[in-house]
C-alpha positions in Angstrom: 0.0 0.0 0.0 2.1 2.9 -1.3 -0.4 5.4 -2.8 -3.9 6.3 -1.7 -6.4 8.7 -3.3 -8.9 10.4 -1.1 -12.0 12.1 -2.5 -14.0 14.6 -0.5 -10.7 15.5 1.2 -11.9 18.8 2.6 -14.8 17.2 4.6 -14.7 16.0 8.1 -13.5 12.4 7.4 -11.1 13.6 4.7 -9.6 16.2 7.0 -9.1 13.6 9.7 -7.4 11.4 7.2 -5.0 14.3 6.4 -4.4 14.8 10.2 -3.3 11.2 10.7 -1.3 10.8 7.4 2.0 11.3 9.3 1.3 8.0 11.1 1.7 6.3 7.8 5.0 7.8 6.5 5.4 5.0 3.8 2.2 6.1 2.0 1.8 8.9 -0.5 -1.6 10.4 -0.1 -3.4 12.4 -2.9 -6.2 14.6 -1.7 -9.0 15.7 -4.0 -12.2 17.7 -3.7 -14.8 18.9 -6.1 -12.5 21.5 -7.5 -9.8 18.9 -8.4 -11.9 16.0 -9.6 -15.5 15.7 -10.8 -16.5 12.3 -9.4 -19.9 12.5 -11.1 -18.2 12.2 -14.6 -16.7 8.9 -15.7 -14.6 10.8 -18.3 -13.1 13.0 -15.5 -12.4 10.0 -13.2 -10.9 8.0 -16.0 -8.7 10.9 -17.0 -7.5 11.4 -13.5 -6.8 7.8 -12.7 -5.1 7.0 -16.1 -2.4 9.5 -15.3 -1.2 7.8 -12.1 -1.2 4.6 -10.1 -3.1 4.2 -6.9 -3.3 1.2 -4.6 -6.5 2.4 -2.8 -9.2 5.0 -3.0 -11.2 6.2 0.0 -14.4 7.9 -1.1 -15.2 10.5 1.6 -17.2 12.7 -0.9 -20.9 13.0 -0.1 -23.8 15.4 -0.3 -24.6 15.6 3.4 -27.1 18.5 3.6 -29.9 16.3 4.8 -32.7 18.8 4.8 -31.5 20.6 1.7 -31.5 17.3 -0.2 -35.3 17.2 0.0 -35.3 20.0 -2.7 -32.0 19.1 -4.4 -32.7 15.5 -5.2 -30.8 15.4 -8.5 -27.6 17.0 -7.0 -27.8 14.6 -4.0 -28.2 11.6 -6.2 -25.5 12.6 -8.6 -22.9 12.8 -5.7 -24.2 10.1 -3.4 -25.5 7.6 -5.9 -24.1 8.1 -9.4 -20.6 9.1 -8.4 -20.2 6.1 -6.1 -20.9 3.7 -9.0 -18.4 5.6 -11.2 -15.7 5.3 -8.6 -16.5 1.7 -7.9 -16.3 0.8 -11.6 -13.0 2.7 -12.1 -11.4 1.0 -9.1 -12.5 -2.4 -10.2 -11.1 -1.9 -13.7 -7.7 -0.9 -12.3 -7.5 -3.3 -9.3 -7.6 -0.4 -6.8 -9.0 -1.2 -3.4 -12.1 0.9 -2.9 -13.5 2.1 0.4 -16.9 3.8 0.4 -18.6 5.5 3.4 -22.4 5.3 3.9 -24.9 6.2 6.6 -27.4 5.0 9.2 -30.0 7.0 7.3 -30.6 4.0 5.1 -32.7 2.6 8.0 -36.2 3.8 9.1 -35.5 3.6 12.8 -38.3 1.2 13.6 -36.1 -1.7 14.8 -35.3 -1.0 18.5 -32.1 -2.9 18.8 -28.6 -2.4 17.4 -28.9 -2.7 13.6 -27.1 -5.4 11.7 -25.7 -5.1 8.2 -28.4 -7.7 7.1 -31.3 -5.8 8.5 -33.9 -4.4 6.0 -33.3 -0.9 4.7 -36.0 1.7 4.3 -34.7 5.2 4.1 -37.1 8.0 5.1 -35.4 10.9 3.4 -34.0 11.9 0.0 -30.5 11.9 1.6 -31.1 8.3 2.8 -32.4 7.2 -0.5 -29.4 8.6 -2.4 -26.9 7.1 0.1 -28.6 3.7 -0.3 -28.4 4.1 -4.1 -24.7 4.6 -3.6 -24.4 1.4 -1.6 -26.3 -0.5 -4.4 -24.1 1.0 -7.1 -21.0 -0.1 -5.3 -22.3 -3.6 -4.7 -23.3 -4.0 -8.3 -20.1 -2.7 -9.9 -17.4 -3.8 -7.5 -17.7 -7.0 -5.5 -14.3 -6.4 -3.9 -15.2 -3.0 -2.4 -15.5 -2.2 1.3 -18.6 -0.2 2.4 -18.7 1.2 5.9 -22.0 2.6 7.3 -21.4 5.2 10.1 -23.6 7.7 12.0 -23.6 11.0 13.8 -20.2 12.0 12.6 -18.3 14.9 14.2 -14.8 16.3 14.1 -12.6 19.3 15.1 -12.8 20.1 11.4 -15.8 21.5 9.5 -19.3 22.2 10.7 -21.0 19.6 12.9 -23.3 19.1 15.9 -20.4 19.4 18.4 -19.3 22.8 17.2 -22.9 24.0 16.8 -23.7 23.2 20.4 -20.6 24.9 21.7 -21.4 28.0 19.7 -25.1 28.1 20.8 -24.1 27.5 24.4 -22.0 30.6 24.2 -24.8 32.6 22.6 -27.9 31.5 24.5 -29.0 30.9 28.0 -31.1 27.8 27.1 -31.5 25.3 24.3 -34.0 22.7 23.4 -32.5 19.4 22.1 -34.3 16.3 20.8 -34.3 13.4 23.2 -36.3 10.8 21.3 -33.8 10.1 18.5 -31.2 7.6 19.6 -27.9 6.6 18.0 -24.1 6.8 18.6 -21.9 9.8 18.1 -18.9 9.0 16.0 -15.5 10.8 16.0 -14.3 11.0 12.4 -10.7 10.6 13.5 -11.6 7.1 15.0 -13.2 6.1 11.7 -10.2 7.5 9.7 -7.8 5.4 11.8 -10.0 2.3 11.4 -10.0 2.7 7.6 -6.3 3.2 7.4 -5.6 0.2 9.7 -7.8 -2.0 7.5 -6.1 -0.8 4.3 -2.6 -1.3 5.7 -3.4 -4.6 7.4 -2.6 -8.1 6.1 -6.1 -9.1 5.3 -8.8 -7.7 3.1 -12.4 -8.7 3.5 -14.7 -6.8 1.2 -18.4 -6.2 1.9 -20.7 -4.1 4.1 -19.7 -3.2 7.6 -21.0 -0.9 10.4 -18.8 1.4 12.4 -19.6 4.0 15.0 -18.1 4.6 18.4 -19.3 2.4 21.2 -22.3 3.2 23.4 -25.7 4.8 22.9 -27.0 8.4 23.3 -29.9 10.7 22.3 -29.1 14.0 20.8 -30.0 15.5 24.2 -27.5 13.2 25.9 -24.9 14.2 23.3 -25.5 17.9 23.8 -25.3 17.7 27.6 -21.9 15.9 27.3 -20.7 18.5 24.9 -21.7 21.4 27.1 -20.2 19.8 30.2 -16.9 18.9 28.6 -16.6 22.4 27.1 -17.1 23.9 30.5 -20.2 25.8 29.6 -23.4 26.5 31.7 -26.3 26.8 29.3 -29.5 25.2 30.3 -30.4 22.4 27.9 -34.0 21.1 27.8 -35.2 17.8 26.2 -37.8 18.2 23.4 -39.6 15.7 21.2 -39.0 15.4 17.5 -42.5 16.8 16.9 -41.5 20.0 18.6 -38.6 20.6 16.1 -40.0 19.7 12.6 -37.4 19.4 9.7 -37.9 19.0 6.0 -36.2 15.5 6.1 -37.5 12.7 8.4 -34.8 11.2 10.7 -34.7 7.6 11.9 -35.8 7.5 15.6 -33.4 4.6 16.4 -30.2 4.1 14.5 -27.7 2.4 16.8 -25.5 0.3 14.6 -24.2 -3.2 15.6 -20.4 -3.3 15.1 -19.7 -6.9 15.9 -19.0 -7.8 12.3 -16.2 -5.3 11.8 -14.8 -6.0 15.3 -14.6 -9.8 14.6 -13.5 -9.5 11.0 -10.7 -6.9 11.5 -9.9 -7.5 15.2 -10.4 -3.9 16.1 -11.3 -2.2 19.4 -13.7 0.8 19.2 -13.5 3.7 21.6 -16.4 4.7 23.8 -18.2 7.8 22.4 -17.7 10.0 25.5 -13.9 9.3 25.6 -13.6 10.3 21.9 -15.8 13.3 22.4 -13.5 14.5 25.2 -10.5 14.2 22.9 -12.2 16.1 20.1 -13.3 18.9 22.4 -9.8 19.3 23.8 -8.6 19.9 20.3 -11.4 22.4 19.6 -10.5 24.3 22.8 
């Protein structure tokens, strides 16, 4: 594993991959974003890949504006669905290992136990539909690809729930945060390290896997932890989903079962509160 291409390199996961690159000094990383490479165009992708040799491609590119996707369906599908298939095909043709990142939004949140890779999918939002389309494109076009579903991603880079809560706690005396949506916060740096350890490991087992941090939380629990770890005093009140309507419907329960990836790749996954503390220390 000498050369790795990363798409969507300016997003949260891409930025975290940049931040840990020094831990893999024998690897040459190439970082691209929409300005450098149009992943929705096969011609563009072929032209880029034909000019150089890569051992792996990590697709961090995604349309992640969940609510905005409800009115920008074509754009969301182009990036989340079509582009995933283009990259999967291009990697298959060149024997490049392909890692694709998906989401818990492919589920409808009606199964009240940690969700398995084999559980039925039923996305409730356009975003979820387009991400599921991406999974299907990858599965159809590249049987050797690795697809990782994750959830509730945050980082010291970019815009995310952690940074929003810290900002709002500094601006307001009280906040209302949803308590009846349950999942697991995931530190993008932990996911980045897991992907790199898999790619640089001795074994490659393609297929669909779940990865989040360990543990369970509601958005309310998550917000309380952020406030306390950041040393802030804002009053945070629990509210129901119905009290905070959004254009896109979110799954009520999306805790992912990680046993498959732990057993297959022999990895240990950090507890969400420990990872949150590490991230907030960096933000501070």
